[in-house]
N, C-alpha and C positions, 0 to 999 in steps of 0.2 A: 809526156809524163816522165819525170825523172824518178828512178828507184833509188832510194837512199841506201847507202851501203855500209856506213861505218857504225854510227850509234844505233841505228835501227836494227842492224844485224845482231848487235849485242843484246838488244831488247828481244828480238825473235828467239835467240838461243835461250834466254831466261824463261820465256813462255813455254817453249817446248820442254824444258827441264821439269817444270811444274807438272805438265800433263803426263810426261813419261813416267813420273813416279806413281801415277794412278792407273795406267793402262799398260798391260803386257801381253805378249803372245798373239797368235794369229786370229784373223776374223773367220767366222763361220756363219754369218748372219743368214745366208740363204740355204743352209743345209737342212732346214726344217722341212718336214713332210707331213701333210695332212690328207685324209681321205675325203674331205669336203671337196666338192667339185669346183667351188670358187671360194676364195678367202682373201682377207687383207687384215693386217694389224698395223696400227698407226699410233705413234707417240702423241699424246694429247697436247703437250706443251710445245714441242718442236715441229710437229707435223711430219716427222720423218716416217717413211714407210719401212717398217721393220720386216715385213713379210707380205708377199702377195702371190696369188695364184689365180690367173684368169679374172682379175678383179674388175675389168672393164666390160665384162659380158653383161648384156641386158637380160635380166631375169624377172620372173614374177616375184613380187615382193611379199605376197601373203600378208600376214598381220604386221610385219616389220614396218610397213609404211604408216601404221598408226602413230609412230613416233612423230611424223610430220604433222599429223592431225592434232596431236597434243601440243606440238610446238605452237600452233596457231591459238590453241586454248590458253597456253601460258602467256603468249604475247598479249592476248586480250585481257588477261588478269593483270599483267604488269602495267598495261596502259589504262586500267580502270574501267574498261568497257564491259567487264564481267567481274563478278565477285564469287568467292567460293560458296557463299550461302545463298546465291541466287538459285531459283528453281526453274527448271526447263520442262516443258510439256513433252510427254512421250507420244509420238505419232503412231498411227497404225503401221506405217512402213517400218519404223524402228522396232516396234513390238514383234512384227512378223519376221524380222531378219533372222536368217538361219546361221549356222556355225556356232562359234563360241559366244556365250551370252552372259550378261549380268542378270538377266531376268527382270527387266524393268516392266512395270504394269502399264497397260495401255490407258491413254487418256488421263494419266496421273502425272504429277510434277515430281521431279527428282532433283536434289541438290547437286550443284556443279561439282563440289568436292567428291560426292559419292560417285558421280559419273566418271570423274578422272580416275578414281581408284578402280572403277569397273572396267575401264579401258586398259590402264597400266598393269593392274594385277590380274584381272580376270580375262583380259583380251576381248571384252564384250563388243561384238559387232553392233548390238542394239544400242549400247551406251554411246558408241562412237557416232552413230547416226543422230542420236538425240543432241549431242554436242554440235555436230555439223549443222543441223537444222536450226539450232538455237543461235548459232553465230552468223550463219549466212542466209537463213531462210529456207534453203533446200540443199540437199546433198550435191546436186549438180553445181550450184553456185559455190559451194564449199570446195569442190574439186578444182574449180577455176582459181580459187584463192590458193589452194595447195600448189598448183603449177606455177603461179606467180611467185610464191615464197621459195619454191625449189630453185627457180632461176636466180632469185636474189642471193640464195645461199651458195650458188655455184654448182648446183646439181644439174649439170647440162645434159645428162644422158638418161634422165628420168621423165616419166609422164604418169599422171594420176587421173583416174576417171571416177574414183569414189573415195570415201573417207576411211574405209576399213581394210582395204587391200583385197577385197573380194575379187575372185578371178575374172580377168578381162584381158583380152589380147593387147589392149592399148594401155594397160596399167602395168608399168615396169620400172625398174631401176637397175643400178649396178652395185656391187659390193662397195666400190669406192665412194659412190654417191651416198649410200646408206651410212657409211662410216662418217662422212662429212656431215650428214644430217644429225646423227647422234651426237657428234662432237659439238655441233652448234647448239643443240638443245642443252647439253651439260654446261657449256660456257655461258650461254645467254640467260639461263634461268636456274642458277644455283639455289635460289630460295624455294623452288618447287621440285627440284630433281629428287628429293628424298622419297617421293612416292614410288620410285622405281626400285627401291631397296626394301619396301614393305613386303613381308612374306605371305600375308593373307588378308582377306577382306570378307566381311559378312554383310550381306544385304538381304533384307526380308527373310532372315533366318537361314539363308543359304550361304554356307561358308565355302570359299574357294581359295586355294593356295596360289601364290605367284607361279606362273608357268616357267619362269626362268630357273633352270636347274642349278645354275652356278651360285645362286644365293645361298644354297644349302651346303656348299662345299668348303667354306672357310678358306677361300683363296683370295680374298680382297675384292670380290665382285660386288658391285652395287647397282647393276642394271645390265641390259636395257630391255630387250624385247625379243620374244620368240616369234616364229612364223611357220605355218605349215598349210600346204594344200597338196593335192595329188600331183599337180603339175610342177609346183615349186620344190617339192620335197620338204625336208626339215631344215630350217634356218634359224640363226640367232645373231642378234647384235649384242655383243658383250662389252662391258666396261668394268674396269677394276683399278684399284690403287694399291701400290706397295711402296713403302719408303717415300711417301708424298709424291710419287710419280704415277700418272694415269696412262692407261693404254685403252684404246677403243679397237675392237676387232669385230669383223663380220665374217660369218661362215654360212654357206648356202649349199643346197643340193645334196643334203645327207639323207640316208635311207631310213632312219629310225630315230625315236626319241633318245635312245641310249647312245647311239653314235653321235647325235647332236650334243648331248651333255658331255661326253668324253672328249670329243674333238675340240669343242669350244673351251673346255677347261684346260686342255693341254696347250692350246695356242695362247690363251690368255696368260697362263702361268709362265710359259716360255718367254713371251714378250716382256713380261714384268721382271722376270728374274735374270734374263740373259743380257739386258741392256742397262745402261746408266746414262744420265744426262750430264754432260760436261760443260761448264761455263768457261768459254774462251775469253770473252770480253765482257766487262761490265760498263754500262753507259755512264756510270757515275765516277769511274776511275780514270785518272790521267794515265795514258799509256806511253807517252813520249813527249819530249820538248824539242822543238825545232827552231832554227834561226829565222829571224825577221829583220828586214832592212827598212829604214826610214821610219822606225817606230820609236816610241818612248822607252821601250825595253828591247833587248836583243833576242829574246826567245819567247815562244808561246807554247803552252801545253796543248796536247791533242787528246781527244777522247772519241769513242765511237758513238754513233747516233742512237744505237739501241743495243741492249744486252744481247749477246750472241751465245746461244746454248745449242749444242749438237748432241744427238743421240748416238751412242757408240756401244758396240758389244763390250761387256766388262773385260773380256779376254782379248780385245783387239790390240794390235801393236802400237797404235797411236801414230801411224805413218802419215803425218800431215805437216804443213809448213804455214807460216804466217808472213805475209808481205805487205809492207806499208808503201803506198804510192801517193805522191802529191807534187804539185807544181812548185818549182824552186827557182829563184828565191821567193819566199812569201813577202809581200810588200804591204806595209801599213798604209792606210788604216785597215784594221781587221775588226769585225764585229764578233761578239761572243756568240758561239753556236754557228759560225760561218762554215759552210761545207768547203773543204779545201782538198779533198782527195778520198781515197778508199783504203780500207784494210781488208785484205783478201785471205781467206783460209782455204788452203788446198788440201783436200783429204783424198787419199788414194782410193780410186774406184768410184768416186762420187763427184757431183758437180761442185764447182767452186762456190764458196759462200762469201759474198762481199757486203760490207756495211760502210756507209759514209763516215769519213773522218771530219770531226768538227773541232773548232777552236774552243778551248776551255774558258778563255777570257777574251775581252776586247783589247786591242792594241791601238791606241790613238796615234795619229801621225805626229812625229816630233816637231818642235818649233824650228824656226829658221836657223838659229845658231847650232842647234843639235844636228840638224840635217847637214850643215856645212862641215861640222866636225866628223860626222860619219863618212861623208864623201871624201874628206881629206884622208882619213885613215884607210879607206879603200884604195885611194890613189897610191898611197905610200906602200901598202901591202901588195899592190898589183892585182 
């Protein structure tokens, strides 16, 4: 690989000038402190981990794993296998379920949309089992589907034995996996995600408020799910938006509802307000023109294969560089969109980010006479 030195260096300097106008002063991304035993905050669009604390520890999920149960429900709705106005029968098992409840009546049918709200807003274990049995026939079969979906989503350190997160030594996840789960639900089902921001639901004249305390704090939060058992402590999967930028955070192992509310609000606000997303490359924009030999034209434009956006602290120095690498000389014929090299962004203290370099347009091979003229000019110039 030959690293282009002249024109590309001038291009790199221009890019850095644009970014330096936006970012100043030092980084302090990992100075944040939380009393939660485990925590993670992730930028929704870039996937950047903004903060983490023991985020790969396997922990009891409590009701936070209901998000994956609802993922399967939303998936069935989107596929047309289930409809919001379908009615599902309440079994004795669901009716008898302890813990948080929607208070569904035994041997009666309940609309799917009511059951969704019963799970999302009221954290009803009974409603969760009704949905699980309605989709899979039994909670055990539904747990098998949960584990299959978890693997598909990349939740490689999680295992589920039931639909509700009811305590079981073999039912566990990690904060990182839970954040991945919540992000997947938000990304895959935007048409249904609004249920998570609803603040209350009344069923059979029993009114219950959403258990997510962040919804009442006017900090941009719009989800996702609380959880609590004696073994797990108090946990929360939080998501919120500020200036069109979303963050997903997970905090677990807290000792009280108040601590959960305060620590979750603090981490979500910090992650939303401390960072910004910077677009370094746009896939639609030509970033450089480079020489071509044996073609109908002498140069071809280059662009990146995908838009590259990185999350950075608003007060960071912007200590990074851009390097363009490609084989030289480029020899015609070239196809439009042909991969000819890489653009690499090197950010201090982080892994390099590389994206493929593609040709903006095709370059046909020159005809015989043009080739001869090109070769003659090369011989003369040496």
